[in-house]
ZAVO-791827 format. One record per residue (C-alpha): residue number from 0; residue in three letters; x, y, z. Coordinates in steps of 0.5 Angstrom, whole numbers, always signed. Example, Ala and Ser with C-alpha at 12.3 -4.5 7.8 and 13.67 -1.06 7.14 Angstrom:
2
ATOM  seq  type     c1     c2     c3
ATOM    0   ALA    +25     -9    +16
ATOM    1   SER    +27     -2    +14
This chain:
87
ATOM  seq  type     c1     c2     c3
ATOM    0   MET     -2    +13    -32
ATOM    1   PRO     -1     +6    -28
ATOM    2   GLU     +6     +4    -28
ATOM    3   PRO     +7     -2    -32
ATOM    4   ILE     +7     -9    -29
ATOM    5   ASP    +14    -11    -26
ATOM    6   ALA    +15     -4    -24
ATOM    7   PRO    +20     -3    -18
ATOM    8   ILE    +15     -4    -12
ATOM    9   ASP    +18     +2     -9
ATOM   10   ALA    +16     +7    -15
ATOM   11   LEU     +9     +5    -15
ATOM   12   SER     +4     +9    -12
ATOM   13   PHE     -1     +6     -7
ATOM   14   GLU     -7     +6    -12
ATOM   15   ASP     -2     +3    -18
ATOM   16   ALA     +0     -2    -13
ATOM   17   LEU     -7     -4    -10
ATOM   18   SER     -9     -4    -18
ATOM   19   GLU     -3     -9    -19
ATOM   20   LEU     -5    -13    -13
ATOM   21   GLU    -12    -14    -15
ATOM   22   ARG    -10    -16    -22
ATOM   23   ILE     -5    -21    -19
ATOM   24   VAL    -11    -24    -14
ATOM   25   ARG    -16    -25    -20
ATOM   26   GLY    -11    -28    -24
ATOM   27   LEU     -9    -33    -18
ATOM   28   GLU    -17    -34    -17
ATOM   29   GLY    -18    -36    -24
ATOM   30   GLY    -13    -42    -23
ATOM   31   GLN    -10    -42    -30
ATOM   32   MET     -3    -40    -29
ATOM   33   LYS     +3    -45    -29
ATOM   34   LEU     +5    -47    -22
ATOM   35   GLU    +12    -43    -23
ATOM   36   ASP     +8    -37    -26
ATOM   37   ALA     +3    -37    -20
ATOM   38   ILE     +9    -38    -15
ATOM   39   SER    +12    -31    -18
ATOM   40   ALA     +5    -28    -18
ATOM   41   TYR     +4    -30    -11
ATOM   42   GLU    +11    -27     -9
ATOM   43   ARG    +10    -20    -12
ATOM   44   GLY     +3    -20     -9
ATOM   45   ALA     +6    -21     -2
ATOM   46   ALA    +11    -15     -3
ATOM   47   LEU     +5    -11     -6
ATOM   48   ARG     +1    -12     +0
ATOM   49   ARG     +7    -10     +4
ATOM   50   HIS     +8     -4     +0
ATOM   51   CYS     +1     -2     +1
ATOM   52   ASP     +1     -3     +8
ATOM   53   ALA     +7     +1     +9
ATOM   54   LYS     +3     +7     +5
ATOM   55   LEU     -3     +6     +9
ATOM   56   GLY     +1     +7    +15
ATOM   57   GLU     +5    +13    +13
ATOM   58   ALA     -2    +16    +11
ATOM   59   GLU     -5    +15    +18
ATOM   60   MET     +1    +18    +21
ATOM   61   ARG     +0    +24    +17
ATOM   62   VAL     -8    +24    +19
ATOM   63   ARG     -6    +23    +26
ATOM   64   ALA     -2    +29    +26
ATOM   65   ILE     -7    +34    +24
ATOM   66   VAL    -10    +38    +30
ATOM   67   GLN    -15    +43    +31
ATOM   68   ASN    -13    +49    +34
ATOM   69   ASP    -17    +53    +39
ATOM   70   ASP    -19    +58    +34
ATOM   71   GLY    -22    +53    +29
ATOM   72   THR    -16    +53    +24
ATOM   73   THR    -13    +46    +23
ATOM   74   GLY     -5    +45    +23
ATOM   75   THR     -1    +40    +24
ATOM   76   GLU     +4    +38    +30
ATOM   77   PRO     +9    +33    +30
ATOM   78   LEU     +8    +26    +33
ATOM   79   ALA    +13    +21    +36
ATOM   80   ASP    +14    +15    +33
ATOM   81   THR    +11     +9    +37
ATOM   82   GLY    +13     +4    +33
ATOM   83   ASP     +6     +1    +34
ATOM   84   SER     +1     +2    +28
ATOM   85   GLY     -5     +0    +32
ATOM   86   ARG     -6     -7    +29
């Protein structure tokens, strides 16, 4: 079940945050918002984008930690945080 609009961003899953961001973009592209509402929506959209980017970075680190062992099984190994997300 998606979180309600204006839910705390930190509490949103990646999918819920992305869905809300898409709704905001459609609303802004429609051009029918009042100026103050558009500014507020843009600010929330920027925060949602940062949240989604952070969630993707976390997922990328988890995937990079998956390794294939010599016997063909998979496992994980800790990664040193380089502070570089490759972007």
